C-alpha positions, 0 to 999 in steps of 0.5 A: 455496497461499494463506497469511495473513501477519500485517501489523499489528493493525487498530487500527494501520491508521486510516482515511486514514493510509498505512503501510509494512508488510512480510512475509517470503516465502522469507527476502526482505521484501515491502514494501507501502503500506497504508491504510483506505478507508471502513473496508477495509484496502487494500494495494499493493506499495510500487513506483511503476509509473512507475520502480519506485522506493518510493512513500515518501520515508523509512520509513513516511513517505508524501506526500499531497495535499488529497484524501488521495491518495498521491503518489510521492515520486520523480516525483510520480505521484498515486494515488487510495486506493480502487483505486490508480489513477494519476490525475496525473503520469508514469503516467496510468491505471496502477494499483499492484500490489495485494496482498490483505489480510484483517482477521480478529480485530483483525489485518490479513494479507496473503493473497497466493499465496506 
């Protein structure tokens, strides 16, 4: 069954910024990295496909390069922001595991199957 879990207000996810968001399923938190690209909210589970570690170096703190690509703080893998595909580093062509999101009435929701 599909549900929508509140993640943040739309205004709290500005274009080009990366933010750590989370929601809870069966009492367990799920952590995401989210951004907005060309007006569309995008989110992935906050785990690098290379070693399974979080992408951020501190809570809600992510590294980016001069092209606003996300950089894994652990091993330097670089992910493009539209699809979460690795474009450089130790996991070439790997893709971050996406979390579907929907945006309604000024809020962003996780729309994963729970």
